[in-house]
C-alpha positions in Angstrom: 0.0 0.0 0.0 2.9 2.3 0.8 4.3 1.9 -2.7 1.0 2.7 -4.3 0.6 5.8 -2.1 4.1 7.0 -2.9 3.4 6.6 -6.7 0.1 8.4 -6.5 1.5 11.3 -4.5 4.4 11.6 -7.0 1.7 11.8 -9.8 -0.2 14.3 -7.7 2.8 16.7 -7.6 3.1 16.5 -11.4 -0.6 16.8 -12.2 -1.8 20.0 -13.8 -4.5 20.3 -11.2 -1.9 20.4 -8.5 -0.3 23.5 -10.1 -3.5 25.2 -11.3 -6.3 24.6 -8.7 -4.5 26.1 -5.7 -4.0 29.3 -7.7 -7.7 29.3 -8.6 -8.8 29.1 -4.9 -6.2 31.8 -4.0 -7.6 34.1 -6.6 -11.1 33.4 -5.5 -10.2 34.1 -1.9 -8.7 37.4 -2.8 -11.7 38.4 -4.9 -13.9 37.5 -2.0 -11.9 39.7 0.4 -12.2 42.6 -2.1 -15.9 42.0 -2.7 -16.6 42.2 1.0 -14.8 45.5 1.0 -17.1 46.7 -1.8 -20.1 45.6 0.2 -18.9 47.4 3.4 -18.4 50.6 1.4 -22.0 51.1 0.5 -23.3 48.5 -1.8 -27.1 48.6 -2.2 -29.9 46.5 -3.7 -32.8 48.5 -5.0 -31.6 51.4 -3.0 -31.4 49.5 0.3 -28.1 49.6 2.0 -26.6 46.4 3.4 -23.4 45.4 5.1 -21.1 42.4 5.3 -22.9 41.4 8.6 -26.2 41.3 6.7 -24.8 39.2 3.8 -22.2 37.0 5.4 -23.2 37.0 9.0 -20.0 38.5 10.3 -17.9 41.7 9.9 -14.7 41.4 7.9 -11.5 41.0 9.9 -8.4 38.9 9.6 -9.2 36.7 12.6 -12.5 35.8 11.0 -11.0 34.5 7.8 -11.9 30.9 8.8 -15.6 31.9 8.7 -15.1 33.1 5.2 -13.7 29.7 4.5 -17.1 28.3 5.3 -18.9 31.1 3.4 -17.3 30.2 0.1 -17.2 26.5 0.8 -19.1 25.5 -2.3 -16.0 26.4 -4.3 -14.1 23.5 -2.7 -16.8 21.0 -3.6 -16.4 22.0 -7.2 -12.6 22.2 -7.0 -12.3 18.6 -5.7 -14.8 17.3 -8.3 -12.6 18.9 -11.1 -9.4 17.6 -9.6 -10.7 14.0 -9.3 -11.5 14.1 -13.0 -8.1 15.5 -13.9 -6.2 13.1 -11.6 -8.1 9.8 -12.1 -9.8 10.0 -15.5 -6.6 10.9 -17.3 -5.0 7.7 -16.0 -7.6 5.7 -17.9 -6.9 7.5 -21.1 -3.1 7.4 -20.6 -3.2 3.6 -19.8 -1.7 4.1 -16.4 -4.5 2.2 -14.7 -4.3 -0.6 -17.2 -0.5 -1.0 -16.5 -1.1 -1.1 -12.8 -3.8 -3.7 -13.1 -1.7 -5.8 -15.4 1.2 -5.6 -12.9 -1.1 -7.2 -10.3 -1.8 -4.1 -8.1 -4.9 -4.6 -5.9 -7.8 -2.6 -7.4 -9.1 -1.9 -3.9 -5.8 -0.5 -2.8 -5.5 1.5 -6.0 -8.9 3.1 -5.4 -8.2 3.9 -1.8 -4.8 5.4 -2.8 -6.4 7.7 -5.4 -9.0 8.8 -2.8 -6.2 9.6 -0.3 -4.4 11.7 -2.9 -7.6 13.6 -3.8 -8.1 14.2 0.0 -4.6 15.6 0.2 -5.3 17.9 -2.7 -8.5 19.1 -1.0 -6.6 19.9 2.2 -4.0 21.8 0.2 -6.6 23.9 -1.6 -8.4 24.7 1.6 -5.2 25.6 3.4 -3.9 28.0 0.8 -7.4 29.5 0.6 -7.5 30.0 4.3 -4.1 31.7 4.4 -5.2 33.9 1.5 -8.5 34.9 3.2 -6.9 35.6 6.6 -4.1 37.6 4.9 -6.5 39.5 2.6 -8.9 40.4 5.4 -6.0 41.5 7.6 -4.6 43.8 4.9 -7.9 45.3 4.1 -9.6 45.5 7.5 -7.0 44.7 10.1 -6.7 41.5 12.2 -9.0 42.5 15.0 -9.5 40.7 18.3 -7.7 37.4 17.8 -8.8 35.7 21.0 -9.4 32.0 20.2 -8.2 32.5 16.6 -6.2 29.3 16.4 -8.9 27.2 18.1 -11.7 28.5 16.0 -9.7 28.3 12.8 -8.6 24.7 13.4 -12.2 23.7 14.2 -13.6 25.4 11.1 -10.9 24.0 8.9 -11.2 20.4 10.2 -15.0 20.3 9.9 -15.1 21.8 6.5 -12.4 19.4 5.3 -14.3 16.5 6.8 -17.6 17.6 5.1 -15.8 18.0 1.8 -14.4 14.5 1.9 -17.9 13.5 0.8 -17.2 15.2 -2.5 -13.8 13.7 -2.8 -15.5 10.3 -2.4 -18.2 11.2 -5.0 -15.5 12.6 -7.4 -13.4 9.5 -7.1 -16.4 7.2 -7.6 -17.6 9.1 -10.7 -14.0 9.2 -12.2 -13.7 5.5 -11.9 -17.2 4.8 -13.2 -16.9 7.4 -16.0 -13.3 7.4 -17.4 -14.0 10.6 -19.3 -12.9 13.9 -17.7 -15.7 16.0 -19.2 -18.5 13.6 -18.3 -17.2 12.8 -14.9 -16.8 16.4 -13.9 -20.2 17.4 -15.4 -21.9 14.6 -13.4 -20.1 15.7 -10.2 -21.2 19.3 -10.7 -24.8 18.3 -11.2 -24.7 16.4 -7.9 -23.2 19.4 -6.1 -25.8 21.7 -7.5 -28.6 19.3 -7.0 -27.7 18.7 -3.3 -27.6 22.5 -2.8 -31.1 22.9 -4.3 -32.4 19.9 -2.4 -31.2 21.3 0.9 -33.0 24.6 0.3 -36.2 22.8 -0.7 -36.1 20.6 2.4 -35.4 23.5 4.8 -38.2 25.6 3.2 -40.9 23.0 3.9 -41.6 21.6 7.4 -42.7 18.3 6.0 -39.3 17.8 4.4 -37.2 19.5 7.1 -36.0 16.2 8.6 -34.4 15.2 5.3 -32.0 18.1 5.2 -29.6 16.7 7.9 -29.1 13.6 5.8 -27.6 15.6 2.9 -23.9 16.5 3.1 -24.3 19.9 1.6 -26.5 20.9 4.6 -23.4 20.8 6.8 -21.1 22.4 4.2 -23.2 25.5 3.9 -24.4 25.9 7.5 -21.3 25.5 9.5 -21.0 29.3 10.1 -24.5 29.2 11.7 -23.6 26.3 14.1 -19.9 26.6 15.1 -20.7 25.7 18.7 -23.5 23.2 18.1 -22.0 19.9 19.2 -25.0 17.9 17.8 -24.6 19.6 14.4 -20.9 18.9 14.2 -21.3 15.2 15.2 -24.2 14.7 12.8 -22.2 16.3 10.0 -19.2 14.1 10.8 -21.2 10.9 10.8 -23.0 11.8 7.5 -19.7 12.6 5.8 -18.0 9.4 7.0 -21.0 7.3 5.9 -21.1 8.9 2.5 -17.3 8.4 2.0 -17.5 4.8 3.1 -20.5 4.1 0.8 -18.8 5.7 -2.2 -15.6 3.8 -1.5 -17.3 0.4 -1.2 -19.3 1.0 -4.4 -16.3 2.3 -6.2 -14.1 -0.6 -5.2 -16.8 -3.1 -6.2 -17.5 -1.5 -9.5 -13.8 -1.0 -10.3 -13.1 -4.7 -9.5 -15.6 -5.7 -12.2 -14.4 -3.3 -14.9 -12.7 -4.5 -18.0 -9.8 -2.2 -18.3 -8.7 -1.9 -22.0 
């Protein structure tokens, strides 16, 4: 297993996604910081003034960068879906997967190794984004009162990473089932968007409200509203772990039956 992981992490460092996607999330984080400055300086909707507190639920400051990490969290769902397509689907077209299978590498170990590499890429993108957000907010608005900064930031980062592992699992599953980058990424995007819409529908109707906590996107988008809610955090962790395990089991079973040409 160690050799497979070493090989995949070597491929990870030389994949175009490894070079491009962190730059994308850095740029998005900087744009977010500047956009919040625009809001705070008098943006209006139909003549009505609103502030960052109205839109994002918190005032901009460097120490609150972790909260912005949650505010733009949907970006990471999409980033990891794209990366799974770039990292895994290309190995089918290049014949790397076939060579590994012919060499007798366990398909289950191969799948888990790819999932681990995608999870590492997710952590990298989230980390550079977090640093960019904290730096950008500090430059534009000052750092502010940093009491509990490291504790809150570590909690926000860890929970968002755990929630987004769901999408790393979904991305891996789709990339193994659909060895075509465009189709695998498109299917992943549809799932992310569908989950977001489904969460809004379920939370809007009392009769469906109990369904929302079973959807991973519910925790991704509502962490800022429940940072100290232990039940919310535990439920989100359990839902994410269950989804990752389900996708991994289905992925390993499907991959084992694939005829790799």
